[in-house]
C-alpha positions, 0 to 999 in steps of 0.5 A: 500500500502506498504510504503504509507505515509501521509507525502512526503518523498524523499531519495536516495542511491548511491553505486558507492563510496562504496569500494570493496569488500563492494560494492557487499555486499551492493548491494546484502544485503542493496539495493537488499534484504533490500530495493527492496526485490530482489535478485540482481546479478551485472554482472560488477566487479565494479557495479555502482548503484544509485536510488531515491525514492519518497513516496507519499500518496498511490504512490511510485516512484523509479528511478535510474541508474543500471549497467548490472545486473539480479534481481529476486523478493524474495518470502516473503509472509509476505509482503502481497504486492498486489500493482501494478507497472508500470515499464519502462527502458531507456537503449541502449539495450533491457530489458528482463522481465520474469513475469506472465509466460511470457518472453518478451524483452522490448524496451527502454522506453516501459512500462509494468504493473506488479503485486507485488504479483507475482514473476518476474525476469529482466535482462539487459546487458547494463546500464539501467535507470529504473522507477517504479511507485507503486500504490494500485491495487484497485485505478487502476484496477477498473478504467480500460476498460480492465481486462487483463492489468497485463503484458500489454505493453505500447509503449514509444510514446503512448500520455498518457504515454508520458504525464505521463513521462513529468509530473514526474519531475515537479510533484515530485519537487513540492511534495518535497517542499509541505506538505501533501496536495500538495503531496496528490494532486500530488499522485492523479494526477500521479494515474490518468495519469497511469489510462489513459496510461493503458486505462481508462473506460468511468467513469475512463477517465472522472475523470482522464482527469479532474484531472490528465491530465489537471494538467500534461498538464499545468505542461508540457507546463510550463516546455517547456516555461522554456526551450524555453522562451529565443526564441523571436519567442516563440508563442502559435502557437508553443505550439499548435504544440508541444502538439497537442492541440488547441489554445482554450484548451491551453488558457483554461488551463492557465485561470484556473490558473489565467494567460495566455500563454503570461503572463506566457512567459513574467513573465519568461523573466522578472525574467530572466532579473532581475537576469541578471541585478543584476549579476556581471557576466553581468555588462558589458552587456547593458540593451538593450542587456539583454532585447533582450537576454531574448526574448524581441523584443522591449526595450520600452515595456520591460522597461514598463513591468519591471517597472510594475512587480517590481516597479523599472526600470531596471537601478535601479536594475543595480545600486543596484547591483553595 
């Protein structure tokens, strides 16, 4: 795979601050031809482009924000690029793609599997937020049920594809902070989720569901808890509805990580309470007000759990911060 590495790398480019007329040159020569191997034609007089790329073992993920433009891949056989790429674009309008002798308009969030060995051209007339996951052809195609997947689209609301999208942010955050072993694990999991989204064969599904799907579901639920832990009514029943999973399946996911749904929520609330108790910005708030604000409904229970977790009482943390 082009750009494959054993060490996770993350870097980005932002061209909005480049002065004219250098900006058009930078977009065409550096960003387009040099980085993406495309001929990039910006429609705006002052185009704005930013992008980030994560290089993992066998997988690369590029995400960005592009003003209206047209892009055409360059004919450079020396690259020997036989990878595949799952691409989708978030945009207020439609994204037009010409690839494999097919011209189609993709709706916002709709994905398509492309062949990096074949020419393609894309065009959008509004600001676009594209994502491209590039993988080795041999790591994906043999694991699929169908042979005609190149050029096939995936609806934005497809459950397996939606899970992949939910997983990217926490997965890449973890990969950037970990070493080669952690990055390799994330790369395998992303590869598995792409296979599931494209329609895995029986053998491919068994492998991908065991490895990638479980990790993605756990990460997505943990992220959901992070966003909603302040809600005192947060429950495993709500989680079941949100992720269309049974109670036993969720309990099993957390048990595999040595915890439970209840303990995960409680830990998130306790950490938030500790932060607030030590913050001068919340010095005027009482301990009970802080306890209730982070989702606890019983002050005695909060005090007991706080002391068990941190080895000190909430009042001790408050005094140490003053």
